[in-house]
C-alpha positions as protocol buffer text, in pm:
chain_id: "A"
residue {
  index: 1
  type: MET
  ca { x: -1880 y: 613 z: 1003 }
}
residue {
  index: 2
  type: GLY
  ca { x: -2096 y: 403 z: 799 }
}
residue {
  index: 3
  type: ASN
  ca { x: -2218 y: 61 z: 862 }
}
residue {
  index: 4
  type: GLU
  ca { x: -2000 y: -95 z: 582 }
}
residue {
  index: 5
  type: LEU
  ca { x: -1678 y: 64 z: 745 }
}
residue {
  index: 6
  type: GLU
  ca { x: -1786 y: -66 z: 1092 }
}
residue {
  index: 7
  type: GLN
  ca { x: -1821 y: -420 z: 955 }
}
residue {
  index: 8
  type: ILE
  ca { x: -1460 y: -376 z: 818 }
}
residue {
  index: 9
  type: PHE
  ca { x: -1325 y: -279 z: 1146 }
}
residue {
  index: 10
  type: ALA
  ca { x: -1493 y: -548 z: 1331 }
}
residue {
  index: 11
  type: ARG
  ca { x: -1341 y: -791 z: 1097 }
}
residue {
  index: 12
  type: LEU
  ca { x: -995 y: -640 z: 1149 }
}
residue {
  index: 13
  type: HIS
  ca { x: -1034 y: -644 z: 1519 }
}
residue {
  index: 14
  type: GLY
  ca { x: -1047 y: -1016 z: 1493 }
}
residue {
  index: 15
  type: THR
  ca { x: -703 y: -1035 z: 1384 }
}
residue {
  index: 16
  type: ALA
  ca { x: -415 y: -1025 z: 1615 }
}
residue {
  index: 17
  type: ASP
  ca { x: -269 y: -721 z: 1424 }
}
residue {
  index: 18
  type: PHE
  ca { x: -567 y: -501 z: 1477 }
}
residue {
  index: 19
  type: VAL
  ca { x: -740 y: -612 z: 1790 }
}
residue {
  index: 20
  type: ASP
  ca { x: -637 y: -294 z: 1981 }
}
residue {
  index: 21
  type: THR
  ca { x: -647 y: -48 z: 1722 }
}
residue {
  index: 22
  type: ASP
  ca { x: -873 y: 254 z: 1770 }
}
residue {
  index: 23
  type: PHE
  ca { x: -1034 y: 316 z: 1417 }
}
residue {
  index: 24
  type: SER
  ca { x: -1191 y: 640 z: 1510 }
}
residue {
  index: 25
  type: ASP
  ca { x: -885 y: 752 z: 1276 }
}
residue {
  index: 26
  type: LEU
  ca { x: -916 y: 570 z: 956 }
}
residue {
  index: 27
  type: ASN
  ca { x: -578 y: 578 z: 895 }
}
residue {
  index: 28
  type: ALA
  ca { x: -471 y: 418 z: 1211 }
}
residue {
  index: 29
  type: THR
  ca { x: -193 y: 149 z: 1215 }
}
residue {
  index: 30
  type: SER
  ca { x: -129 y: -190 z: 1384 }
}
residue {
  index: 31
  type: SER
  ca { x: 213 y: -212 z: 1560 }
}
residue {
  index: 32
  type: ASP
  ca { x: 402 y: -272 z: 1263 }
}
residue {
  index: 33
  type: GLY
  ca { x: 270 y: 26 z: 1057 }
}
residue {
  index: 34
  type: ASP
  ca { x: 4 y: -123 z: 826 }
}
residue {
  index: 35
  type: ASN
  ca { x: -306 y: 45 z: 791 }
}
residue {
  index: 36
  type: ALA
  ca { x: -646 y: -144 z: 741 }
}
residue {
  index: 37
  type: LEU
  ca { x: -589 y: -129 z: 351 }
}
residue {
  index: 38
  type: HIS
  ca { x: -290 y: -331 z: 414 }
}
residue {
  index: 39
  type: CYS
  ca { x: -475 y: -606 z: 578 }
}
residue {
  index: 40
  type: ILE
  ca { x: -780 y: -590 z: 318 }
}
residue {
  index: 41
  type: VAL
  ca { x: -548 y: -604 z: 35 }
}
residue {
  index: 42
  type: ARG
  ca { x: -414 y: -930 z: 167 }
}
residue {
  index: 43
  type: TRP
  ca { x: -750 y: -1094 z: 197 }
}
residue {
  index: 44
  type: GLY
  ca { x: -809 y: -987 z: -162 }
}
residue {
  index: 45
  type: ASP
  ca { x: -1110 y: -812 z: -38 }
}
residue {
  index: 46
  type: LEU
  ca { x: -1208 y: -565 z: -320 }
}
residue {
  index: 47
  type: ALA
  ca { x: -1532 y: -434 z: -206 }
}
residue {
  index: 48
  type: ALA
  ca { x: -1375 y: -352 z: 152 }
}
residue {
  index: 49
  type: ALA
  ca { x: -1069 y: -200 z: -21 }
}
residue {
  index: 50
  type: LYS
  ca { x: -1317 y: 43 z: -251 }
}
residue {
  index: 51
  type: ALA
  ca { x: -1508 y: 123 z: 107 }
}
residue {
  index: 52
  type: LEU
  ca { x: -1190 y: 201 z: 264 }
}
residue {
  index: 53
  type: ILE
  ca { x: -1026 y: 421 z: -22 }
}
residue {
  index: 54
  type: GLN
  ca { x: -1388 y: 587 z: -72 }
}
residue {
  index: 55
  type: ALA
  ca { x: -1373 y: 684 z: 301 }
}
residue {
  index: 56
  type: GLY
  ca { x: -1013 y: 833 z: 244 }
}
residue {
  index: 57
  type: ILE
  ca { x: -772 y: 567 z: 371 }
}
residue {
  index: 58
  type: ASP
  ca { x: -410 y: 656 z: 269 }
}
residue {
  index: 59
  type: VAL
  ca { x: -349 y: 403 z: -29 }
}
residue {
  index: 60
  type: ASN
  ca { x: 15 y: 510 z: -17 }
}
residue {
  index: 61
  type: LYS
  ca { x: 79 y: 437 z: 360 }
}
residue {
  index: 62
  type: ALA
  ca { x: 407 y: 250 z: 379 }
}
residue {
  index: 63
  type: GLY
  ca { x: 369 y: -24 z: 662 }
}
residue {
  index: 64
  type: ASP
  ca { x: 569 y: -320 z: 773 }
}
residue {
  index: 65
  type: LEU
  ca { x: 911 y: -314 z: 583 }
}
residue {
  index: 66
  type: GLY
  ca { x: 820 y: 8 z: 390 }
}
residue {
  index: 67
  type: TYR
  ca { x: 564 y: -188 z: 190 }
}
residue {
  index: 68
  type: THR
  ca { x: 263 y: -11 z: 71 }
}
residue {
  index: 69
  type: PRO
  ca { x: -77 y: -186 z: -20 }
}
residue {
  index: 70
  type: LEU
  ca { x: 25 y: -158 z: -384 }
}
residue {
  index: 71
  type: HIS
  ca { x: 330 y: -365 z: -303 }
}
residue {
  index: 72
  type: LEU
  ca { x: 116 y: -637 z: -147 }
}
residue {
  index: 73
  type: ALA
  ca { x: -147 y: -641 z: -420 }
}
residue {
  index: 74
  type: CYS
  ca { x: 164 y: -701 z: -669 }
}
residue {
  index: 75
  type: MET
  ca { x: 326 y: -961 z: -440 }
}
residue {
  index: 76
  type: GLN
  ca { x: -16 y: -1165 z: -440 }
}
residue {
  index: 77
  type: GLY
  ca { x: -68 y: -1113 z: -808 }
}
residue {
  index: 78
  type: ASN
  ca { x: -396 y: -951 z: -754 }
}
residue {
  index: 79
  type: LEU
  ca { x: -439 y: -750 z: -1094 }
}
residue {
  index: 80
  type: GLU
  ca { x: -800 y: -648 z: -995 }
}
residue {
  index: 81
  type: MET
  ca { x: -656 y: -481 z: -672 }
}
residue {
  index: 82
  type: VAL
  ca { x: -355 y: -360 z: -849 }
}
residue {
  index: 83
  type: ARG
  ca { x: -585 y: -167 z: -1110 }
}
residue {
  index: 84
  type: LEU
  ca { x: -814 y: -11 z: -823 }
}
residue {
  index: 85
  type: LEU
  ca { x: -477 y: 112 z: -610 }
}
residue {
  index: 86
  type: ILE
  ca { x: -348 y: 274 z: -918 }
}
residue {
  index: 87
  type: ASP
  ca { x: -686 y: 418 z: -1032 }
}
residue {
  index: 88
  type: ARG
  ca { x: -712 y: 571 z: -692 }
}
residue {
  index: 89
  type: GLY
  ca { x: -357 y: 707 z: -686 }
}
residue {
  index: 90
  type: ALA
  ca { x: -120 y: 432 z: -546 }
}
residue {
  index: 91
  type: ASP
  ca { x: 205 y: 565 z: -595 }
}
residue {
  index: 92
  type: ILE
  ca { x: 366 y: 316 z: -851 }
}
residue {
  index: 93
  type: PHE
  ca { x: 722 y: 432 z: -757 }
}
residue {
  index: 94
  type: ALA
  ca { x: 721 y: 372 z: -377 }
}
residue {
  index: 95
  type: LEU
  ca { x: 998 y: 194 z: -244 }
}
residue {
  index: 96
  type: SER
  ca { x: 976 y: -63 z: 12 }
}
residue {
  index: 97
  type: GLU
  ca { x: 1323 y: -152 z: 147 }
}
residue {
  index: 98
  type: GLY
  ca { x: 1460 y: -73 z: -196 }
}
residue {
  index: 99
  type: ASP
  ca { x: 1194 y: -241 z: -412 }
}
residue {
  index: 100
  type: ALA
  ca { x: 927 y: -88 z: -634 }
}
residue {
  index: 101
  type: PRO
  ca { x: 613 y: -260 z: -646 }
}
residue {
  index: 102
  type: PHE
  ca { x: 707 y: -336 z: -1028 }
}
residue {
  index: 103
  type: THR
  ca { x: 1015 y: -557 z: -845 }
}
residue {
  index: 104
  type: THR
  ca { x: 763 y: -729 z: -636 }
}
residue {
  index: 105
  type: ALA
  ca { x: 545 y: -831 z: -887 }
}
residue {
  index: 106
  type: ARG
  ca { x: 810 y: -957 z: -1123 }
}
residue {
  index: 107
  type: LEU
  ca { x: 991 y: -1156 z: -811 }
}
residue {
  index: 108
  type: GLY
  ca { x: 636 y: -1316 z: -754 }
}
residue {
  index: 109
  type: GLY
  ca { x: 613 y: -1403 z: -1134 }
}
residue {
  index: 110
  type: HIS
  ca { x: 309 y: -1186 z: -1203 }
}
residue {
  index: 111
  type: ASP
  ca { x: 395 y: -1098 z: -1544 }
}
residue {
  index: 112
  type: SER
  ca { x: 45 y: -935 z: -1606 }
}
residue {
  index: 113
  type: ILE
  ca { x: 91 y: -688 z: -1353 }
}
residue {
  index: 114
  type: CYS
  ca { x: 445 y: -615 z: -1493 }
}
residue {
  index: 115
  type: GLU
  ca { x: 271 y: -543 z: -1803 }
}
residue {
  index: 116
  type: ILE
  ca { x: 45 y: -301 z: -1663 }
}
residue {
  index: 117
  type: LEU
  ca { x: 310 y: -117 z: -1462 }
}
residue {
  index: 118
  type: GLY
  ca { x: 605 y: -125 z: -1683 }
}
residue {
  index: 119
  type: PRO
  ca { x: 443 y: 131 z: -1951 }
}
residue {
  index: 120
  type: LEU
  ca { x: 296 y: 357 z: -1679 }
}
residue {
  index: 121
  type: MET
  ca { x: 671 y: 385 z: -1513 }
}
residue {
  index: 122
  type: GLU
  ca { x: 806 y: 442 z: -1839 }
}
residue {
  index: 123
  type: GLU
  ca { x: 538 y: 709 z: -1945 }
}
residue {
  index: 124
  type: THR
  ca { x: 606 y: 880 z: -1584 }
}
residue {
  index: 125
  type: GLN
  ca { x: 982 y: 899 z: -1625 }
}
residue {
  index: 126
  type: LYS
  ca { x: 966 y: 1050 z: -1970 }
}
residue {
  index: 127
  type: ARG
  ca { x: 771 y: 1321 z: -1805 }
}
residue {
  index: 128
  type: ASP
  ca { x: 970 y: 1328 z: -1502 }
}
residue {
  index: 129
  type: PRO
  ca { x: 1339 y: 1189 z: -1522 }
}
residue {
  index: 130
  type: GLN
  ca { x: 1390 y: 1239 z: -1144 }
}
residue {
  index: 131
  type: ILE
  ca { x: 1104 y: 1032 z: -1007 }
}
residue {
  index: 132
  type: TRP
  ca { x: 1331 y: 762 z: -909 }
}
residue {
  index: 133
  type: VAL
  ca { x: 1549 y: 1024 z: -718 }
}
residue {
  index: 134
  type: ARG
  ca { x: 1242 y: 1142 z: -517 }
}
residue {
  index: 135
  type: ALA
  ca { x: 1120 y: 794 z: -421 }
}
residue {
  index: 136
  type: ARG
  ca { x: 1467 y: 719 z: -285 }
}
residue {
  index: 137
  type: ILE
  ca { x: 1468 y: 1026 z: -77 }
}
residue {
  index: 138
  type: ALA
  ca { x: 1115 y: 963 z: 50 }
}
residue {
  index: 139
  type: GLN
  ca { x: 1216 y: 618 z: 157 }
}
residue {
  index: 140
  type: LEU
  ca { x: 1519 y: 752 z: 322 }
}
residue {
  index: 141
  type: ARG
  ca { x: 1303 y: 998 z: 500 }
}
residue {
  index: 142
  type: ARG
  ca { x: 1072 y: 706 z: 623 }
}
residue {
  index: 143
  type: GLU
  ca { x: 1397 y: 530 z: 746 }
}
residue {
  index: 144
  type: ILE
  ca { x: 1546 y: 843 z: 920 }
}
residue {
  index: 145
  type: ALA
  ca { x: 1207 y: 892 z: 1092 }
}
residue {
  index: 146
  type: LEU
  ca { x: 1182 y: 519 z: 1217 }
}
residue {
  index: 147
  type: LEU
  ca { x: 1521 y: 558 z: 1363 }
}
residue {
  index: 148
  type: GLU
  ca { x: 1456 y: 874 z: 1556 }
}
residue {
  index: 149
  type: GLY
  ca { x: 1159 y: 738 z: 1688 }
}
residue {
  index: 150
  type: LYS
  ca { x: 1412 y: 469 z: 1845 }
}
residue {
  index: 151
  type: LEU
  ca { x: 1608 y: 711 z: 2032 }
}
């Protein structure tokens, strides 16, 4: 593990969510299911996000309430982070508890993000009219896995 990642993980260990997290697995999660990228996106640290993505972190990890890092960037209105995540493969159709990243941006009044996501979504839907069905199935599978874990 490189020095840059070690510094990122040291910062994360200073938070309550990640204090006991073993980052020998890059995709290790906090107790609520967030990975390191979720926290870095909340902090708005573009350089750290790039380092984690370059190292291979899961950009589409559904964490707390099903939010992906893209959902969080959209909520915060962080246009640069949104662009980075999309460029690195973030799923623009990922559903949290029913909402796509576009919806979280719209609810937050972040129109500039909606202006980016809207055309991308339209283009994808033209190529793949069933994209929303698959997104909903993926969301339901995550919910089923969480419920089965509580049995």
